[in-house]
C-alpha angles and dihedrals in degrees: 000000000000132000093268091057094046092052090048092053091047093051091051092060100030138042126283091248104042134092099025111236118202117183120218109203141172091196117128093195113122094221097058093094089054093048089048091056091043090057092050101261121148101210147352136224121196125216136270084061116224117197092227094048092048090049090049093050095045091050091050093049094047092048091053091048091052091052088058095057 
């Protein structure tokens, strides 16, 4: 089972907005972000993980989640 399948299963039993799901991927494919969104993920962090990039993505995801409240 990969992360896409896990996200799909979580979204089948939980809401679209909770829990927040953020993918961590080493994929260089251009369509990975679109696929993450289709599977119900809220964000994506690419490897190698840089601390600033992680902080930026977490902040973006949390801000969007807060707007939905």
